[in-house]
C-alpha positions in Angstrom: -83.5 -113.5 45.4 -81.0 -110.8 44.4 -79.3 -109.1 47.3 -77.9 -106.2 45.2 -75.6 -105.4 42.4 -72.1 -104.0 42.8 -69.2 -103.8 40.3 -66.2 -105.9 41.3 -62.8 -105.0 40.0 -60.1 -107.7 40.0 -56.6 -106.3 40.0 -53.3 -108.1 39.6 -49.8 -107.5 40.8 -50.8 -105.3 43.7 -52.4 -102.6 41.5 -55.6 -102.2 43.6 -53.8 -99.8 46.1 -52.6 -97.6 43.2 -56.1 -97.6 41.7 -57.7 -96.6 45.0 -55.2 -93.8 45.4 -56.0 -92.6 41.9 -59.7 -92.6 42.4 -59.4 -90.9 45.8 -57.4 -88.1 44.1 -59.7 -87.8 41.0 -63.2 -88.1 42.5 -64.4 -85.6 45.1 -66.9 -88.0 46.5 -64.6 -91.0 46.8 -65.0 -92.9 50.1 -63.5 -96.2 51.3 -66.2 -98.1 53.1 -64.1 -101.2 54.0 -60.6 -102.3 53.3 -58.7 -105.5 54.4 -55.1 -106.1 53.3 -53.4 -109.5 53.1 -51.2 -110.2 56.0 -47.8 -112.0 56.1 -49.7 -115.3 56.0 -51.1 -114.6 52.5 -52.2 -116.0 50.2 -51.6 -112.6 48.5 -48.4 -110.5 49.1 -48.4 -108.8 52.5 -50.1 -105.4 52.3 -51.9 -105.9 49.0 -55.7 -105.7 49.0 -57.6 -108.8 50.1 -60.9 -107.0 49.8 -62.1 -103.4 49.6 -65.4 -101.7 49.2 -65.6 -98.1 48.1 -68.0 -95.5 46.7 -67.4 -93.0 43.9 -69.7 -91.0 41.7 -72.7 -92.3 43.6 -72.0 -96.0 43.1 -70.6 -98.7 45.2 -67.7 -100.9 44.1 -65.6 -103.8 45.4 -62.1 -104.7 44.5 -59.2 -107.0 45.3 -55.7 -107.9 44.3 -55.9 -111.5 43.0 -53.2 -113.7 44.5 -53.6 -115.8 41.3 -52.1 -114.6 38.1 -54.8 -114.7 35.5 -54.4 -114.7 31.7 -56.8 -111.7 31.4 -57.2 -108.2 32.6 -59.7 -105.5 32.1 -61.3 -104.9 28.7 -63.0 -101.9 27.2 -66.0 -104.1 26.4 -67.1 -103.3 30.0 -66.5 -99.8 31.2 -67.7 -97.3 33.8 -70.0 -94.5 32.5 -69.8 -91.1 34.2 -72.3 -88.2 33.5 -70.4 -85.0 34.4 -72.0 -81.9 35.7 -70.1 -79.5 33.5 -67.3 -79.2 30.8 -64.6 -78.4 33.4 -65.4 -81.6 35.3 -65.4 -83.6 32.1 -62.0 -82.3 31.0 -60.5 -82.8 34.5 -61.7 -86.4 34.7 -60.6 -87.2 31.1 -57.1 -85.7 31.7 -56.6 -87.4 35.1 -57.9 -90.8 34.2 -56.1 -91.0 30.9 -52.8 -89.8 32.3 -50.5 -92.8 32.0 -53.4 -94.8 30.5 -55.0 -94.9 27.1 -57.4 -92.7 25.1 -59.9 -94.8 23.1 -62.1 -91.8 22.0 -60.8 -88.2 22.5 -63.3 -85.6 23.8 -65.5 -84.7 20.9 -69.1 -84.5 19.5 -70.0 -88.1 18.4 -73.6 -87.5 17.6 -75.1 -89.4 20.5 -73.4 -86.8 22.8 -72.1 -83.3 22.1 -69.1 -83.9 24.4 -67.9 -87.4 25.2 -64.6 -89.2 25.7 -63.5 -92.8 26.5 -60.3 -93.6 28.3 -58.5 -96.5 30.0 -56.8 -95.5 33.3 -53.2 -96.6 34.1 -54.7 -99.7 36.0 -56.7 -100.9 33.0 -60.2 -99.8 34.1 -62.1 -98.0 31.3 -64.2 -95.0 31.7 -66.8 -93.4 29.3 -67.1 -89.8 30.3 -70.1 -87.8 29.1 -71.6 -84.3 29.4 -75.3 -84.7 29.1 -77.1 -82.2 26.9 
């Protein structure tokens, strides 16, 4: 039996704290629900995120800093989709999330949406930002 679905973001090199700080700054409805840092006993570096659960844009997420170095990171093949309320919000999210990150598709009319953009934030998480018609 399925107990629920929640996106889990695996960060490396202590990036979870920076990502949580960015999302707290960018999203008005951001809320940390639970957070547990690694202590001096490890296995991750002291103060990095052992487990966190947070809410933003009406969805719940979990994340952690992996104490294991993986040969992979985030990929644009899986991204987070945000429907914005207005053009100002769309532009603000696009600008803030892409600052120090990467723009995959600049804000434009792509046929399936009159105003859409796709960015990777500085921590590697990708966001598809849309203004519904």
